[in-house]
Phi, psi and omega in degrees: 000141180292155172291145161285172184293324176292325176295322178300314178294318180303319179305315182289323181291319187290326181267007178064035187260152176281135174303148170291162179297127183049075185301325178294318177295324175301316180291322180297322184275324188247358176073194188241019176300128187309307187289347184292340179288349175281354179253147184255320181273149177303318180301320179287321176297314181298318177300319177296309179299322178293322180297325176290309180300309179288337175290324175293316181299310180302312189280319192249351185239302184260040174282179188298326186284336187288327178058052176241131179289115189295315180298322178289321185291321179295324179295313186291312184300321176295323179292319183293318183284325174298343182250016178303142183073006175252146169288140174212157184258128176298312179304322178295321174302311183298313177301317184293314180301312185294336184278339183252001184220152182284319176280149188251149175229166183233168182305321184298328179296308183300315176300324170302310182299323174302313180298318179299311178302319179296314179294330178278007181058039170265328182227160165242139182248131190239137182266162177268141180247117175281108188292324182297318183262350180058041177237141169277118186279157188290318187293145178267126188260324188221156171240143175233149179273140185291342173213137187295340180299336182284341177294324181283318185298329180264007180263126179281342181255359184071003178277125177240127174288109189300324180293317174293321178297320179293327178293320178300319181291320178298318180297317180292326182294325175294324178297313183304330183265008170087020177269147169272119188246130176234169169267128188273144178225129174234176177295343182265338185152207189255140161250133192307311183218138166248110181258121190245129179200137182051048175069014180242158174238142179234130178256129192230128169246140179242129178214134179291321173212136174270072193270351184206165174298325184292323183286324178295318175300320181291318183283333188240355181281349182276001178215167176262015184279157171294125182284116180229133177204170172237129184254118180240093186272104184269060184241150172298138178301139180299144182301325186292321182292320177299319182292321177294323178295317179299321182297323181278320186295327183281351176293126182294337178268344177076016179259162173206149181270135175280125181293148183303329178300332183291312175301320183297318180298317177299312175306311178298309178298323173297323182287320183281320188269321187242357181060039176253123185261124176240125187278321184198134174227152182121195181243000000 
């Protein structure tokens, strides 16, 4: 089983190892398979993750008893995993495959592949929960990969969509913590997760960045709940900010002058927001 993020960090602590650079980003991209921490380069990590994935496929899914076309299965399964945390249509997958391949598949084949992937503990399939009626609906809306590392293992370009990878990580973390997780549905739209435990429900929206009003409306417009979140931006500080800080820190007296533009901005804001007129401030 893969490590959770806390177990991933504990592994480094217990073994006296130095954390990787940006450990959360590292975990989002490479997942928590225990032995993958023994590899340093992305190429070696990916080869290790691919060996796990294809080993499971050969042993548990496309063995001699299964009577499954391995090439077709790998094509469809890679599409499913590359679209983890996204909604997708089985008929659309069938149409796209049949338009680009001489051999034909049917919806029954894709549903069987999904079932095989789930039984092999490669994906989790999540149903929708209607918040208004408090019922779990029959249809399965999304698939999530049991470990983020498989997103990289099944990517031909090594490109990982960070927002979907983060949503996949949050889903798995909720499972680690013992929650029953569904996809939320309201009359206004979708809520990423409804996490239920000990008779209580928690509504969760996942966003890598709340970068615009449109994103905020998309994430929080689907519910009438109070929007609460914790933002942890694990980014390196911009060079211009570091240079400005060094400029002031290196001053032997520790003083710095406030530019006149600062005061002018304050005057404008007070006038526009509070209708307070100040002729001049500063020295």
